[in-house]
Structures are given as C-alpha cells and as structure tokens.
py3Dmol code that shows the C-alpha trace and the ligand (Angstrom):
import py3Dmol

protein = """\
ATOM      1  CA  UNK A   1     -65.349 -11.104  11.491  1.00  0.00           C
ATOM      2  CA  UNK A   2     -62.069 -12.800  12.183  1.00  0.00           C
ATOM      3  CA  UNK A   3     -58.963 -10.799  12.999  1.00  0.00           C
ATOM      4  CA  UNK A   4     -56.079 -11.767  10.765  1.00  0.00           C
ATOM      5  CA  UNK A   5     -52.412 -10.877  10.983  1.00  0.00           C
ATOM      6  CA  UNK A   6     -49.407 -11.720   8.864  1.00  0.00           C
ATOM      7  CA  UNK A   7     -45.814 -11.891  10.053  1.00  0.00           C
ATOM      8  CA  UNK A   8     -42.913 -12.383   7.706  1.00  0.00           C
ATOM      9  CA  UNK A   9     -39.913 -14.141   9.226  1.00  0.00           C
ATOM     10  CA  UNK A  10     -36.751 -13.971   7.149  1.00  0.00           C
ATOM     11  CA  UNK A  11     -33.791 -15.739   8.818  1.00  0.00           C
ATOM     12  CA  UNK A  12     -32.151 -12.389   9.716  1.00  0.00           C
ATOM     13  CA  UNK A  13     -32.435 -11.219   6.130  1.00  0.00           C
ATOM     14  CA  UNK A  14     -29.081 -12.798   5.351  1.00  0.00           C
ATOM     15  CA  UNK A  15     -30.192 -16.272   4.262  1.00  0.00           C
ATOM     16  CA  UNK A  16     -29.979 -16.915   0.498  1.00  0.00           C
ATOM     17  CA  UNK A  17     -33.495 -18.436   0.666  1.00  0.00           C
ATOM     18  CA  UNK A  18     -34.965 -14.931   0.881  1.00  0.00           C
ATOM     19  CA  UNK A  19     -32.693 -13.152  -1.581  1.00  0.00           C
ATOM     20  CA  UNK A  20     -34.971 -13.448  -4.619  1.00  0.00           C
ATOM     21  CA  UNK A  21     -37.889 -11.595  -3.019  1.00  0.00           C
ATOM     22  CA  UNK A  22     -38.522  -8.036  -1.947  1.00  0.00           C
ATOM     23  CA  UNK A  23     -39.975  -8.638   1.521  1.00  0.00           C
ATOM     24  CA  UNK A  24     -41.376  -5.119   1.767  1.00  0.00           C
ATOM     25  CA  UNK A  25     -43.177  -5.482  -1.543  1.00  0.00           C
ATOM     26  CA  UNK A  26     -44.639  -8.775  -0.317  1.00  0.00           C
ATOM     27  CA  UNK A  27     -45.983  -7.015   2.772  1.00  0.00           C
ATOM     28  CA  UNK A  28     -47.148  -3.971   0.823  1.00  0.00           C
ATOM     29  CA  UNK A  29     -49.112  -6.096  -1.632  1.00  0.00           C
ATOM     30  CA  UNK A  30     -50.891  -7.910   1.190  1.00  0.00           C
ATOM     31  CA  UNK A  31     -51.601  -4.539   2.883  1.00  0.00           C
ATOM     32  CA  UNK A  32     -52.829  -2.817  -0.259  1.00  0.00           C
ATOM     33  CA  UNK A  33     -55.193  -5.654  -1.055  1.00  0.00           C
ATOM     34  CA  UNK A  34     -56.390  -5.681   2.574  1.00  0.00           C
ATOM     35  CA  UNK A  35     -55.997  -9.442   2.805  1.00  0.00           C
ATOM     36  CA  UNK A  36     -55.310  -9.240   6.551  1.00  0.00           C
ATOM     37  CA  UNK A  37     -55.849  -6.680   9.313  1.00  0.00           C
ATOM     38  CA  UNK A  38     -52.154  -6.055   9.957  1.00  0.00           C
ATOM     39  CA  UNK A  39     -48.705  -7.114   8.749  1.00  0.00           C
ATOM     40  CA  UNK A  40     -45.306  -7.248  10.393  1.00  0.00           C
ATOM     41  CA  UNK A  41     -41.731  -8.325   9.793  1.00  0.00           C
ATOM     42  CA  UNK A  42     -39.412 -10.035  12.265  1.00  0.00           C
ATOM     43  CA  UNK A  43     -35.840 -11.052  11.463  1.00  0.00           C
ATOM     44  CA  UNK A  44     -35.802 -14.256  13.517  1.00  0.00           C
ATOM     45  CA  UNK A  45     -38.852 -15.470  15.424  1.00  0.00           C
ATOM     46  CA  UNK A  46     -37.076 -18.680  16.471  1.00  0.00           C
ATOM     47  CA  UNK A  47     -34.485 -16.760  18.509  1.00  0.00           C
ATOM     48  CA  UNK A  48     -34.943 -15.982  22.235  1.00  0.00           C
ATOM     49  CA  UNK A  49     -36.004 -12.398  21.570  1.00  0.00           C
ATOM     50  CA  UNK A  50     -38.240 -13.596  18.735  1.00  0.00           C
ATOM     51  CA  UNK A  51     -39.980 -15.900  21.190  1.00  0.00           C
ATOM     52  CA  UNK A  52     -40.441 -13.016  23.613  1.00  0.00           C
ATOM     53  CA  UNK A  53     -41.796 -10.875  20.790  1.00  0.00           C
ATOM     54  CA  UNK A  54     -44.366 -13.559  19.943  1.00  0.00           C
ATOM     55  CA  UNK A  55     -45.421 -13.861  23.576  1.00  0.00           C
ATOM     56  CA  UNK A  56     -45.813 -10.075  23.937  1.00  0.00           C
ATOM     57  CA  UNK A  57     -47.684  -9.852  20.635  1.00  0.00           C
ATOM     58  CA  UNK A  58     -50.075 -12.716  21.319  1.00  0.00           C
ATOM     59  CA  UNK A  59     -50.795 -12.483  25.048  1.00  0.00           C
ATOM     60  CA  UNK A  60     -54.431 -11.452  25.384  1.00  0.00           C
ATOM     61  CA  UNK A  61     -54.530 -10.442  21.715  1.00  0.00           C
ATOM     62  CA  UNK A  62     -57.686 -10.738  19.668  1.00  0.00           C
ATOM     63  CA  UNK A  63     -56.261 -12.743  16.753  1.00  0.00           C
ATOM     64  CA  UNK A  64     -58.177 -15.529  15.043  1.00  0.00           C
ATOM     65  CA  UNK A  65     -55.680 -16.260  12.300  1.00  0.00           C
ATOM     66  CA  UNK A  66     -51.942 -15.672  12.649  1.00  0.00           C
ATOM     67  CA  UNK A  67     -50.189 -16.243   9.343  1.00  0.00           C
ATOM     68  CA  UNK A  68     -46.423 -16.602   9.479  1.00  0.00           C
ATOM     69  CA  UNK A  69     -44.691 -16.639   6.117  1.00  0.00           C
ATOM     70  CA  UNK A  70     -41.154 -17.947   6.353  1.00  0.00           C
ATOM     71  CA  UNK A  71     -39.768 -21.444   6.756  1.00  0.00           C
ATOM     72  CA  UNK A  72     -41.518 -24.803   6.657  1.00  0.00           C
ATOM     73  CA  UNK A  73     -44.809 -24.788   8.627  1.00  0.00           C
ATOM     74  CA  UNK A  74     -43.873 -27.952  10.527  1.00  0.00           C
ATOM     75  CA  UNK A  75     -40.628 -26.327  11.676  1.00  0.00           C
ATOM     76  CA  UNK A  76     -42.568 -23.214  12.640  1.00  0.00           C
ATOM     77  CA  UNK A  77     -45.019 -25.227  14.746  1.00  0.00           C
ATOM     78  CA  UNK A  78     -42.148 -26.794  16.708  1.00  0.00           C
ATOM     79  CA  UNK A  79     -40.204 -23.568  17.126  1.00  0.00           C
ATOM     80  CA  UNK A  80     -43.148 -21.405  18.220  1.00  0.00           C
ATOM     81  CA  UNK A  81     -44.794 -24.007  20.480  1.00  0.00           C
ATOM     82  CA  UNK A  82     -43.401 -22.636  23.757  1.00  0.00           C
ATOM     83  CA  UNK A  83     -44.253 -19.043  22.826  1.00  0.00           C
ATOM     84  CA  UNK A  84     -47.842 -20.001  21.949  1.00  0.00           C
ATOM     85  CA  UNK A  85     -48.170 -21.910  25.232  1.00  0.00           C
ATOM     86  CA  UNK A  86     -46.749 -19.026  27.277  1.00  0.00           C
ATOM     87  CA  UNK A  87     -49.042 -16.543  25.561  1.00  0.00           C
ATOM     88  CA  UNK A  88     -52.118 -18.777  25.877  1.00  0.00           C
ATOM     89  CA  UNK A  89     -52.504 -18.609  22.103  1.00  0.00           C
ATOM     90  CA  UNK A  90     -54.343 -21.471  20.416  1.00  0.00           C
ATOM     91  CA  UNK A  91     -51.775 -23.122  18.137  1.00  0.00           C
ATOM     92  CA  UNK A  92     -54.590 -24.084  15.762  1.00  0.00           C
ATOM     93  CA  UNK A  93     -54.886 -20.387  14.896  1.00  0.00           C
ATOM     94  CA  UNK A  94     -51.327 -20.338  13.532  1.00  0.00           C
ATOM     95  CA  UNK A  95     -51.050 -20.897   9.803  1.00  0.00           C
ATOM     96  CA  UNK A  96     -47.485 -21.350   8.583  1.00  0.00           C
ATOM     97  CA  UNK A  97     -46.613 -20.587   4.978  1.00  0.00           C
ATOM     98  CA  UNK A  98     -43.411 -21.723   3.278  1.00  0.00           C
ATOM     99  CA  UNK A  99     -41.985 -18.900   1.163  1.00  0.00           C
ATOM    100  CA  UNK A 100     -38.282 -19.787   1.073  1.00  0.00           C
ATOM    101  CA  UNK A 101     -36.616 -19.746  -2.345  1.00  0.00           C
ATOM    102  CA  UNK A 102     -39.496 -17.829  -3.897  1.00  0.00           C
ATOM    103  CA  UNK A 103     -39.508 -14.525  -5.725  1.00  0.00           C
ATOM    104  CA  UNK A 104     -41.834 -11.685  -4.718  1.00  0.00           C
ATOM    105  CA  UNK A 105     -44.759 -12.790  -6.887  1.00  0.00           C
ATOM    106  CA  UNK A 106     -44.486 -16.424  -5.820  1.00  0.00           C
ATOM    107  CA  UNK A 107     -44.367 -15.452  -2.140  1.00  0.00           C
ATOM    108  CA  UNK A 108     -47.430 -13.212  -2.512  1.00  0.00           C
ATOM    109  CA  UNK A 109     -49.308 -16.012  -4.277  1.00  0.00           C
ATOM    110  CA  UNK A 110     -48.383 -18.545  -1.584  1.00  0.00           C
ATOM    111  CA  UNK A 111     -49.711 -16.149   1.071  1.00  0.00           C
ATOM    112  CA  UNK A 112     -52.904 -15.484  -0.891  1.00  0.00           C
ATOM    113  CA  UNK A 113     -53.506 -19.220  -1.346  1.00  0.00           C
ATOM    114  CA  UNK A 114     -53.089 -19.855   2.378  1.00  0.00           C
ATOM    115  CA  UNK A 115     -55.505 -17.057   3.266  1.00  0.00           C
ATOM    116  CA  UNK A 116     -58.063 -18.293   0.733  1.00  0.00           C
ATOM    117  CA  UNK A 117     -57.923 -21.822   2.163  1.00  0.00           C
ATOM    118  CA  UNK A 118     -59.044 -20.632   5.627  1.00  0.00           C
TER     119      UNK A 118
END
"""
ligand_1 = """\
8
LIG
S -38.563 -19.163 12.304
Fe -38.003 -20.063 10.338
S -37.960 -18.329 8.893
Fe -37.898 -17.494 10.963
S -35.700 -17.218 11.384
Fe -36.316 -19.192 12.233
S -35.847 -20.666 10.580
Fe -35.871 -18.603 9.640
"""
view = py3Dmol.view(width=600, height=400)
view.addModel(protein, "pdb")
view.setStyle({"model": 0}, {"cartoon": {"style": "trace"}})
view.addModel(ligand_1, "xyz")
view.setStyle({"model": 1}, {"stick": {}})
view.zoomTo()
view.show()
C-alpha cells in the first residue's frame, strides 16, 4: 500500500489567495476521511527554511505520494527541485495541487480529485 502525505503551503497565511478558505478545516476533512496517511501545514515551503524542512521531511522517508496543495504545480516543481534532489526524493512522487483563490469546499474537492487521479 502506498504511503501518502499532504502538505498545505499557504504563502505565510497573509496572501489574499488563501483568505476564503479555512486551512485547518481543509486538513481536518482530509484527515477525517483518511484520504492520506498524514497531513501537515507549512507557511512557506519556497523559503530557505521551507527547503530545509522539505529535505528533513523527505530524506530517507517512505513516501510514495507527496501531495502539496498551494500554488501552481509547475511553480512548485521548480521551487522544490533542489530540496527533492538534496533529499534523494523522486520528483515524480510529488503531486502539486493548485488551491489558490478557492474556498474550503473547493480546496477539499481539488485535493480529492488529485488523490483520485493517482
Ligand atoms: S511554495 Fe507556493 S504556496 Fe508555498 S509559499 Fe511559495 S508560492 Fe506560496
């Protein structure tokens, strides 16, 4: 069985793109429905300490599918590339999900759709 994790990344929580959603309710819904094995929230994965966090999280970790709900998946791929390389994490196992400018229900549905597609 594959090990799945979900991180929410929210531009420090100050960006208007995330104002319409309750990020904790998004995470709680995914937890309650057991759609992944674990969930987490980081304010800014594209910062230096966010990169270090990703490296520490992923190095040697048993994760088959890392979902990151936040900004555009193409942007995510570029911004996390060095962290994935440093951690030895297969970038193909990263699934980015765009949730900016969504409300709570829309964000949950976008995450569910991405998980279903895998
Ligand atoms: S990785 Fe994307 S969602 Fe996260 S802080 Fe950077 S721009 Fe925002």
